[in-house]
C-alpha positions as a printed NumPy array, in Angstrom:
array([[ 78.378, 133.833,  77.731],
       [ 75.515, 131.63 ,  76.282],
       [ 73.903, 128.731,  77.604],
       [ 73.577, 125.743,  75.196],
       [ 72.08 , 122.177,  75.29 ],
       [ 73.011, 119.248,  73.192],
       [ 70.861, 120.715,  70.377],
       [ 71.931, 123.79 ,  68.78 ],
       [ 69.244, 125.706,  70.734],
       [ 70.747, 128.949,  72.735],
       [ 69.601, 130.133,  75.831],
       [ 70.091, 133.052,  78.198],
       [ 71.833, 132.656,  81.395],
       [ 69.696, 133.347,  84.209],
       [ 69.821, 134.079,  88.019],
       [ 67.671, 131.317,  88.941],
       [ 69.776, 128.438,  87.295],
       [ 70.631, 126.282,  89.921],
       [ 73.868, 124.544,  88.386],
       [ 75.568, 124.279,  85.151],
       [ 78.792, 123.277,  83.267],
       [ 80.832, 125.854,  81.761],
       [ 83.257, 124.994,  78.869],
       [ 85.976, 126.962,  77.849],
       [ 86.218, 126.536,  73.925],
       [ 89.533, 128.942,  73.839],
       [ 91.113, 126.708,  76.22 ],
       [ 90.314, 123.52 ,  74.362],
       [ 91.653, 125.224,  70.958],
       [ 94.998, 125.915,  72.841],
       [ 95.405, 122.189,  74.218],
       [ 94.873, 120.974,  70.7  ],
       [ 97.67 , 123.372,  69.846],
       [ 99.809, 122.262,  72.303],
       [ 99.134, 118.435,  71.343],
       [ 99.988, 119.609,  67.682],
       [103.342, 121.106,  68.672],
       [104.969, 118.106,  69.93 ],
       [103.942, 115.585,  67.279],
       [106.289, 114.118,  65.177],
       [106.301, 115.494,  61.73 ],
       [103.73 , 113.579,  59.6  ],
       [101.702, 112.55 ,  62.409],
       [ 97.938, 113.619,  62.5  ],
       [ 95.851, 114.208,  65.177],
       [ 92.497, 112.231,  65.942],
       [ 90.281, 114.033,  68.538],
       [ 88.216, 111.442,  70.611],
       [ 84.808, 112.967,  71.071],
       [ 83.057, 109.898,  72.401],
       [ 80.931, 110.13 ,  75.307],
       [ 79.451, 113.288,  74.569],
       [ 82.986, 114.573,  74.211],
       [ 83.585, 113.352,  77.696],
       [ 80.873, 115.315,  78.981],
       [ 81.728, 118.555,  77.37 ],
       [ 79.22 , 118.233,  74.648],
       [ 80.316, 116.839,  71.367],
       [ 79.085, 119.461,  68.699],
       [ 80.728, 122.331,  69.892],
       [ 83.631, 120.559,  70.739],
       [ 84.053, 118.875,  67.568],
       [ 84.085, 121.911,  65.641],
       [ 86.402, 123.763,  67.768],
       [ 88.963, 120.738,  67.785],
       [ 88.772, 120.658,  63.93 ],
       [ 89.047, 124.432,  63.691],
       [ 92.225, 124.007,  65.82 ],
       [ 94.066, 121.549,  63.659],
       [ 92.668, 118.166,  64.586],
       [ 92.272, 116.41 ,  61.161],
       [ 89.896, 113.452,  62.443],
       [ 87.452, 112.387,  64.996],
       [ 86.904, 109.267,  66.98 ],
       [ 83.709, 108.102,  68.562],
       [ 82.529, 104.785,  70.342],
       [ 79.402, 104.169,  68.74 ],
       [ 77.529, 104.547,  65.038],
       [ 74.882, 106.677,  66.771],
       [ 77.434, 109.188,  68.18 ],
       [ 78.843, 109.527,  64.47 ],
       [ 75.643, 109.872,  62.838],
       [ 74.708, 112.896,  65.726],
       [ 78.318, 114.746,  64.46 ],
       [ 77.091, 113.915,  60.571],
       [ 73.742, 115.427,  61.601],
       [ 75.395, 118.451,  63.143],
       [ 77.253, 119.1  ,  59.634],
       [ 80.592, 117.524,  60.402],
       [ 82.222, 116.636,  57.669],
       [ 85.646, 115.133,  59.036],
       [ 86.478, 111.587,  58.98 ],
       [ 85.052, 109.629,  61.698],
       [ 86.4  , 106.502,  63.044],
       [ 83.853, 104.504,  65.289],
       [ 85.931, 102.751,  67.645],
       [ 83.431, 100.222,  69.037],
       [ 82.463,  96.781,  67.56 ],
       [ 79.821,  96.894,  64.738],
       [ 77.569,  93.96 ,  64.112],
       [ 73.904,  94.651,  63.671],
       [ 72.659,  95.392,  60.147],
       [ 71.114,  98.855,  61.221],
       [ 74.69 ,  99.704,  62.283],
       [ 76.435,  98.748,  59.116],
       [ 73.411, 100.66 ,  57.008],
       [ 74.371, 103.64 ,  59.362],
       [ 78.068, 103.481,  58.527],
       [ 77.463, 103.541,  54.942],
       [ 74.775, 106.181,  54.925],
       [ 76.533, 108.346,  57.408],
       [ 79.924, 107.856,  55.785],
       [ 81.396, 106.76 ,  59.018],
       [ 84.502, 104.676,  59.154],
       [ 84.213, 101.274,  61.538],
       [ 86.235,  99.211,  63.3  ],
       [ 86.881,  95.472,  62.679],
       [ 87.985,  93.327,  65.327],
       [ 87.436,  89.655,  64.296],
       [ 87.05 ,  87.979,  60.845],
       [ 83.18 ,  87.171,  61.427],
       [ 82.637,  91.068,  61.872],
       [ 84.385,  91.49 ,  58.877],
       [ 82.47 ,  89.104,  56.723],
       [ 78.917,  90.31 ,  58.024],
       [ 79.919,  93.964,  56.974],
       [ 80.843,  93.07 ,  53.706],
       [ 77.756,  90.999,  52.889],
       [ 75.481,  94.129,  54.049],
       [ 77.601,  96.456,  52.183],
       [ 76.921,  94.205,  49.074],
       [ 73.349,  94.5  ,  49.592],
       [ 73.692,  98.415,  49.824],
       [ 76.311,  98.851,  46.793],
       [ 78.644, 100.594,  48.9  ],
       [ 82.239, 100.219,  50.062],
       [ 83.613, 101.911,  53.547],
       [ 86.881, 102.493,  54.656],
       [ 87.535,  99.976,  57.741],
       [ 90.076, 100.226,  60.48 ],
       [ 91.527,  96.763,  62.065],
       [ 91.934,  96.676,  65.623],
       [ 94.848,  94.421,  66.548],
       [ 95.231,  93.189,  70.206],
       [ 98.461,  93.605,  71.444],
       [ 98.15 ,  93.077,  74.926],
       [ 94.835,  95.087,  76.13 ],
       [ 92.889,  91.981,  75.902],
       [ 89.67 ,  93.839,  74.971],
       [ 88.406,  94.588,  71.347],
       [ 90.478,  93.109,  68.6  ],
       [ 92.075,  90.214,  66.844],
       [ 95.188,  88.944,  68.7  ],
       [ 98.393,  89.997,  67.47 ],
       [ 99.869,  86.688,  66.679],
       [ 96.457,  86.415,  63.93 ],
       [ 97.144,  89.655,  62.532],
       [ 98.385,  88.943,  58.96 ],
       [ 95.901,  86.482,  58.567],
       [ 93.032,  88.693,  59.674],
       [ 94.443,  91.553,  57.209],
       [ 94.682,  89.19 ,  54.313],
       [ 91.027,  87.993,  55.1  ],
       [ 89.646,  91.733,  54.975],
       [ 91.526,  92.394,  52.038],
       [ 89.902,  89.363,  50.307],
       [ 86.53 ,  90.799,  51.075],
       [ 84.435,  92.791,  48.584],
       [ 83.262,  96.654,  49.852],
       [ 86.171,  97.064,  52.272],
       [ 88.86 ,  99.354,  51.991],
       [ 91.836,  98.814,  54.275],
       [ 92.361, 102.624,  55.879],
       [ 94.417, 101.854,  58.899],
       [ 95.901,  99.247,  61.426],
       [ 95.965, 100.128,  64.97 ],
       [ 95.945,  98.795,  68.753],
       [ 95.338, 100.335,  72.272],
       [ 97.944, 100.549,  74.891],
       [ 97.066,  99.078,  78.314],
       [ 99.435, 100.834,  80.645],
       [100.499, 103.973,  78.883],
       [ 99.818, 106.149,  81.772],
       [102.289, 103.789,  84.144],
       [105.686, 105.702,  84.871],
       [107.046, 102.05 ,  84.164],
       [107.116, 101.819,  80.262],
       [108.02 ,  98.193,  80.054],
       [104.699,  96.64 ,  79.194],
       [103.924,  99.713,  77.087],
       [107.243,  98.917,  75.143],
       [106.36 ,  95.081,  74.862],
       [102.839,  96.333,  73.172],
       [104.551,  98.577,  70.709],
       [107.393,  95.708,  69.942],
       [104.288,  93.356,  69.049],
       [102.48 ,  96.075,  67.042],
       [105.862,  96.462,  65.082],
       [106.047,  92.99 ,  64.584],
       [102.509,  93.183,  62.862],
       [103.585,  95.923,  60.701],
       [106.717,  94.098,  59.657],
       [104.665,  90.945,  58.726],
       [102.254,  93.32 ,  56.61 ],
       [105.062,  95.011,  54.736],
       [106.756,  91.74 ,  54.   ],
       [103.67 ,  90.808,  52.014],
       [103.258,  93.942,  50.648],
       [100.474,  95.15 ,  52.701],
       [100.562,  98.966,  53.288],
       [ 97.777, 100.141,  55.278],
       [ 96.82 , 104.189,  54.837],
       [ 97.541, 104.95 ,  58.429],
       [ 99.074, 103.14 ,  61.565],
       [ 98.066, 104.416,  65.171],
       [ 98.821, 103.204,  68.484],
       [ 99.016, 106.434,  70.865],
       [ 96.61 , 107.632,  73.601],
       [ 96.957, 110.969,  75.188],
       [ 99.448, 109.055,  77.672],
       [101.47 , 107.652,  74.969],
       [101.67 , 110.642,  72.641],
       [103.042, 112.473,  75.88 ],
       [105.459, 109.972,  76.869],
       [107.287, 108.771,  73.752],
       [107.462, 110.28 ,  70.241],
       [108.22 , 106.958,  68.952],
       [104.685, 105.881,  69.336],
       [103.089, 108.745,  67.463],
       [103.002, 106.681,  64.219],
       [100.759, 108.198,  61.62 ],
       [ 97.695, 109.099,  63.824],
       [ 97.438, 109.874,  67.544],
       [ 94.32 , 109.311,  69.389],
       [ 94.111, 112.214,  72.042],
       [ 91.053, 112.097,  74.459],
       [ 91.763, 113.549,  77.806],
       [ 94.304, 115.601,  76.742],
       [ 92.564, 118.219,  74.755],
       [ 90.341, 118.143,  77.72 ],
       [ 92.96 , 119.776,  79.713],
       [ 93.812, 116.893,  82.136],
       [ 96.86 , 114.731,  82.218],
       [ 96.641, 111.154,  82.272],
       [ 99.098, 110.661,  85.089],
       [101.061, 113.186,  87.21 ],
       [104.569, 112.504,  85.874],
       [103.513, 113.287,  82.171],
       [102.174, 116.838,  83.614],
       [105.668, 118.492,  82.63 ],
       [105.277, 117.516,  79.04 ],
       [103.124, 120.487,  77.912],
       [101.022, 122.954,  79.529],
       [ 97.101, 122.209,  79.233],
       [ 94.386, 124.039,  80.601],
       [ 91.376, 122.169,  82.01 ],
       [ 88.093, 123.033,  79.809],
       [ 85.388, 122.032,  82.485],
       [ 84.228, 124.074,  85.157],
       [ 81.092, 123.085,  87.3  ],
       [ 79.242, 125.562,  89.107],
       [ 76.321, 125.97 ,  91.515],
       [ 74.076, 128.367,  93.506],
       [ 73.576, 128.643,  97.004],
       [ 69.382, 127.918,  97.528],
       [ 69.496, 128.327, 101.35 ],
       [ 71.51 , 129.503, 104.196],
       [ 70.307, 128.566, 107.923],
       [ 72.173, 128.694, 111.406],
       [ 72.436, 125.533, 113.441],
       [ 73.099, 125.059, 116.789],
       [ 75.945, 122.335, 118.157],
       [ 75.075, 119.054, 117.967],
       [ 72.744, 119.144, 114.828],
       [ 72.805, 116.139, 112.675],
       [ 73.082, 117.052, 108.811],
       [ 71.565, 115.099, 105.976],
       [ 70.801, 111.608, 105.736],
       [ 72.245, 109.399, 108.155],
       [ 73.44 , 112.351, 109.912],
       [ 77.285, 111.155, 109.377],
       [ 77.847, 114.912, 110.204],
       [ 76.855, 116.442, 113.561],
       [ 77.897, 119.984, 114.458],
       [ 80.362, 120.364, 117.047],
       [ 79.932, 123.837, 117.446],
       [ 76.973, 126.621, 115.926],
       [ 77.523, 126.908, 112.471],
       [ 76.039, 128.739, 109.452],
       [ 75.121, 126.15 , 106.8  ],
       [ 74.437, 126.619, 103.121],
       [ 72.409, 124.434, 100.855],
       [ 73.949, 124.265,  97.05 ],
       [ 71.819, 123.153,  94.16 ],
       [ 73.476, 120.315,  92.927],
       [ 73.799, 116.449,  94.064],
       [ 74.761, 113.015,  92.727],
       [ 72.044, 113.038,  90.347],
       [ 73.776, 115.837,  88.434],
       [ 77.375, 113.877,  88.378],
       [ 78.744, 114.74 ,  91.974],
       [ 79.911, 111.319,  93.404],
       [ 78.318, 110.521,  96.901],
       [ 81.473, 109.014,  97.771],
       [ 82.953, 112.836,  98.028],
       [ 80.469, 113.137, 101.021],
       [ 82.594, 115.091, 103.506],
       [ 85.584, 114.776, 101.739],
       [ 85.452, 117.67 ,  99.211],
       [ 85.333, 121.219,  99.601],
       [ 83.934, 123.897,  97.024],
       [ 85.118, 127.661,  96.176],
       [ 83.205, 130.384,  97.399],
       [ 84.283, 133.844,  96.889],
       [ 87.847, 132.209,  96.066],
       [ 87.998, 130.306,  99.002],
       [ 87.438, 127.078, 100.273],
       [ 84.49 , 125.723, 102.059],
       [ 84.04 , 122.244, 103.402],
       [ 81.089, 120.142, 102.448],
       [ 79.247, 118.583, 105.257],
       [ 76.718, 115.714, 105.583],
       [ 76.073, 113.147, 102.704],
       [ 75.548, 114.53 ,  99.512],
       [ 71.821, 113.884,  98.557],
       [ 70.468, 113.356,  94.894],
       [ 69.783, 117.156,  94.098],
       [ 71.604, 118.863,  96.988],
       [ 74.636, 118.958,  98.981],
       [ 75.566, 121.358, 102.138],
       [ 78.631, 123.394, 102.855],
       [ 79.867, 124.961, 105.992],
       [ 79.89 , 128.867, 105.452],
       [ 80.455, 129.908, 109.012],
       [ 83.873, 132.051, 107.759],
       [ 81.925, 133.625, 105.094],
       [ 80.125, 136.924, 106.561],
       [ 76.584, 137.58 , 104.974],
       [ 76.143, 134.499, 102.594],
       [ 73.153, 134.908, 100.875],
       [ 70.856, 132.41 ,  98.338],
       [ 71.913, 132.912,  94.879],
       [ 75.64 , 133.151,  95.461],
       [ 77.727, 130.842,  93.058],
       [ 79.939, 128.252,  94.242],
       [ 82.8  , 126.537,  92.231],
       [ 82.756, 122.954,  92.599],
       [ 85.431, 122.241,  90.013],
       [ 87.372, 124.663,  88.033],
       [ 89.125, 128.033,  89.13 ],
       [ 87.687, 130.867,  91.416],
       [ 90.327, 133.611,  92.236],
       [ 93.596, 131.968,  92.486],
       [ 92.341, 128.589,  94.027],
       [ 91.32 , 125.908,  91.633],
       [ 89.696, 122.467,  92.199],
       [ 90.436, 119.529,  89.568],
       [ 88.843, 116.646,  88.593],
       [ 92.071, 114.592,  89.44 ],
       [ 91.738, 116.085,  93.02 ],
       [ 88.155, 114.381,  93.236],
       [ 89.375, 111.103,  91.623],
       [ 92.089, 110.644,  94.011],
       [ 89.793, 111.303,  97.028],
       [ 87.433, 108.516,  95.706],
       [ 89.712, 106.167,  93.867],
       [ 88.757, 106.444,  90.704],
       [ 90.121, 108.212,  87.269],
       [ 89.375, 111.822,  86.087],
       [ 87.788, 110.261,  82.872],
       [ 84.743, 109.024,  85.138],
       [ 84.431, 112.353,  86.724],
       [ 84.115, 114.561,  83.275],
       [ 81.989, 111.913,  81.971],
       [ 79.689, 111.584,  84.836],
       [ 77.819, 115.235,  84.61 ],
       [ 74.317, 114.655,  83.463],
       [ 72.868, 116.36 ,  80.717],
       [ 70.211, 117.858,  83.187],
       [ 73.138, 120.336,  83.704],
       [ 73.126, 122.861,  81.199],
       [ 76.493, 123.628,  79.355],
       [ 77.886, 127.257,  79.102],
       [ 80.067, 127.6  ,  76.147],
       [ 82.661, 130.603,  76.49 ],
       [ 84.762, 131.839,  73.815],
       [ 86.618, 134.757,  72.912],
       [ 83.805, 136.046,  71.236],
       [ 81.208, 135.71 ,  74.024]])
């Protein structure tokens, strides 16, 4: 097992490390293979590695998903794409976010990234800068079929595509859209968006316009409807081992890739009637053994989980008590004999036969598992595990 930060520098895990995030690269590879096993013939996998690979560490994740069979990567910003190129990643990289500034366009060209175009004005600006540079780049056109976020309205798609085709230094690589309700058990609006997308594609073909690829499916859509696979699918959450919705869990077998652990830093006995942590939200109704754990909301543990969550200690649940603080939280270890500082607790992940999931945390505080994964800060070192370590 090795400890690795965002740079490729490798450190040794030490017993005084207070908290860390473990990333199981073998599980990541198996998740990719599970996804590939259900794709329609001719459909390729684009692995979404934006936001530092959803908090998992973009460089090790990118290497592993490509080795496992993903053919392309997707990021949110040009800077994220540059980070991958500087790490030696040669695969095609789609930038999903809107690009406007000249320096961003220059980075797109210099680092051989593939930008998304959302509006005619954006396309014109990119063409003009690329003309100055003497460069031509593949571009991907985002068509808004109902997400009401980035993209040209689907009713205007033909004119937009024709406009882009008429501009120099832009090569049409793909036309895509994004689904707003793919994780909903009711497929009605997802089907509506796909019908709009198909109408756009039919218009393009009637005008002899044939993009390299079409894509609309995110993780939820690729699991729910094979008809949405088209040429590429953009998988994010699923490659990290989580299901976008409970009703999709039977489709394939995924393994959570991330585990979060921390050490107990102090153990103390407190009498009945003692308040714990800020605001004394918790007051002991009996003498208890309290343990302080060296991790808090500055590391990514949502403060809203205060007195709602538990951790795993020695394979059993231990309740968290009092308000979670910036760097620490407290647990009740009264049922665990001889607990000592240095013992490891599991906050997310498996210990023995029990496990705690990001979905469980999200359900407790009314958010989504994506936010939980992306919330773990970089002051928590990432520990990468694979069969060779």
